[in-house]
N, C-alpha and C positions, 0 to 999 in steps of 0.2 A: 896459711899455706895455700898457694895457688892451686885451683882445680884444673888448670890447663885450658879453660875455655876463655875465649876472647870476649870482652864486654861488648854488649850491643847485639849479640847473636843468641837466638833461641833455636835449639835443635828440636825438630818435631817430625816424626815418621821418616827419618832419614833425609829430610830436606832442611835447608837453612833459610829462614826468613829474616831479612834485615829490617829492623824497626828503627825509625828515626824520629826523634822527638820533634813534635810540632808539625809533622808532615801529614797530608790528607791521605786516607786510604783510597787507592785508585778504584773507580767504579768499573766493574767488569761488565762486558756485554751490553753496551748501550743500544744495540740494534733494535730490540723490541720497542723501546721508548721512542726511537726515531720513526719506526713504522707506524706506531699508534698516532703520533703527531701528524704524519703525512696523511693518514686515513681521515683524521678529524678535519684537517684543512681541505681535503678533497670533498668530503661530504658537505661542508659549509659552502664551498665554491659551487658545487652542483646545485645546492639549494638556492643560492643567489641567482644562478643562471635560470633555474626553473621559475623563480619568483619574478624576475625582471625581464628575461630574454623573450623576444617575440618568436623564438624558435619553438617554444612549447606553449603557444598561445592558441586561443580558440579561433581557428580559421574556418572550420566546418561545423555546422550545427544541424543535426538530423532529428526529425520528429516522426515517430512511428506510433501507430495505434489509434490515431485520431480519424474519425469519419465525419461526425457532425460538427466538430470544432475546427475551424480553418487553422492551418499551420501558422499563418501570420498572427493570429490571436495568441497562439501558444508562444511564439517568439517574443511578442510584445510583453506577455506576462513573465516570461523567463528573464528578461531584462539583463542579458549578458552581452555587452557590446563586442563586436568582432575585434579580435586582437588582444582580448583580455588573457593574461597568463592563466593557464589552467589551474595552477595552485591557488590563485586568488578567487576562484569560483567556489562559492559556498553551495555545494550541490543540494544539501538539505533545504536551505532557505529558498533556492531556486525552484525545487520541487513543490514546496508549499505555495509559492506564488502561482505556479501553473495549476495546482489543485484548487485554487480559489476561483477558477473559472466555473461558472454555474454548471455547465454540462460535464465537467470533469469530476470523476469519483476520486481518483488519486493519480499520482504521477511519480515517475522515477527519473532522476537526472544523473547521468554518469559522465565522468571525465575519462576520455579514452586518448591516451597519449599516442602520438605527439601533439595532435592539434584538433581533436574532435570532441564535441559535446553531443551526447545522445539523450534525447528526451523520449521516454515511453509514457504514453497517455492511456489511461483506462477511463473510458467515458461511462457516464451513468446510462442505464437502460431503463426504459419505462416499464413499471409493473402495472400501473393503472393510470387513468386520466380522470379528471373531474372538470365540470363546467363551472365557469365563473363569469361575472359580467364583462371582465376584460378579455375573456377568451378561454380556450381549452388549455388546462395545465397538465403537464406530464409530471408524474411522481414516481420515484424509484421505490424499490422494496424496503428501503429504510425510512420512507416517509418524507423524503426531500422533494419538494416541488421545484424543478430546476429549469423549466422552459414553458413558454406559452406558444404553442403551435399545434397543428392537427396531430392526432394520435396515429401511430402506425397501425396497420391492420393486425388484428388479433389481440390488441391491448384492451382489457375490459374497463368499463366505466365504474368509478367509485361514487357511491351515493351515501354520504354521511352529512350531518348537520354542519360540522366544522372541519373540513379536510385539512389536516396539518400534521406535522411531525409530533407535536405535543398533544394531539387529540387521542384519547384512549380508544375511541371507536375506530379511528383510522388505523391505529396500531394493531388492534385485534383483527380487523378486516384483512390487513396485509399479512398477518400471521396465518390466517386461514388460507389465503391465496398461496403463500409460500409452501404450505404443507401440500397443496395440490401440485405445485410446480415440482416438488421432489418425487412425485409418483412417476414410475416408468411408463404407465399407460397414458395415452393422449387425451386426458381429461382436461388439463389446464387450458389448452387452446379452445375448448368448447365454452369456456366461461366468458360471457359477454358483459356481465354486470355483477358487482358485489355491493351490497348495501348493509348498513348497520344502523338500525334505529336506536339501539342501545348496546351495551357491552354483551348482553346475552341474546341478541336478536340479529345475528348475522345471516343474511340470505344471499345465495348465489343463483344467478339466472344463466341457463345454458342456451346455446344458439338455437336449439329446437323449441325453446319456450319452457322447458321443464325447470322446476324450482328445487333447489337444495336448501333445506332448513338446517343451518349449521349450528345455531345456538351461540354459545360463547367460543372464544378461541382456545379454551382449555381442551386438551386432548386432540388437537387438530391433526396430528400425525395419525392417530388411531382412526379418527373419523374419515380421513382421506383414504385409509386402507380399506375400510368397509364399504365406502360409498360406491366403488366400482362394481362389485358384484350386485349391489342393490339396484344399480341403474339398469341391470339386465331384466328386471321385473317390470311389467306394464304399470304405468301410473304417470302422474303429472307432478306430484309433490313427494320428495324423498327427504324424510326427516331423520337426521343423525344427531340431533341436539342431545339425545340420550343414547350414546353409541351402543350400549349394551342392549337397548330395546329400540332398534330402528323401525321406522314405519314407512309404508308406501300408501299413497291414496290418489 
């Protein structure tokens, strides 16, 4: 007995949907897929333009922060030819090349669109100098000897048997000097010489000829704190090698 419904129709929620055998279900709302494809193509196109186009290339290179290192030397170490697309510039590798200059402590290289590379140089500063047959060597606070040239005013002489970054006596002498540098009072500029005959025999000479017997580098911050009031007492030798029992003579 016929139900009165026509074959090929399914009634659902008051609407009639026609189903045909073998036909594909239509894809609704293709717009999001189209927009995604356009976005991908645009990004790829922009990347290709940035990678190959001279519009986003290095036309200006600025060097800042250098005083003792000529800009020409920095540019030579940077090794980025004019016209190089900025995306092809390896900023990290370029900074390492600049930092390899003896007088440079570290460097930063930045790509600034559309066409500038900025190089920021931080130079080494001398903590001490020492004398050698080939001339006066400047050494920074980390123990790196980086230049052979006259020492600037106020830089103390270092006297150790083997001045170098790997020498324990050098390291301890620099530790003591760094502790004095951290003090707010103007004691550090008064130091004209620092010597270390051994790891426990650091001596500092002040501009007026007075001597500071430092001992070892251990407790240098504490020693630096107590030596200032101690220097207010009359004497020539101020011994803080045992900081809990300082002496003046």
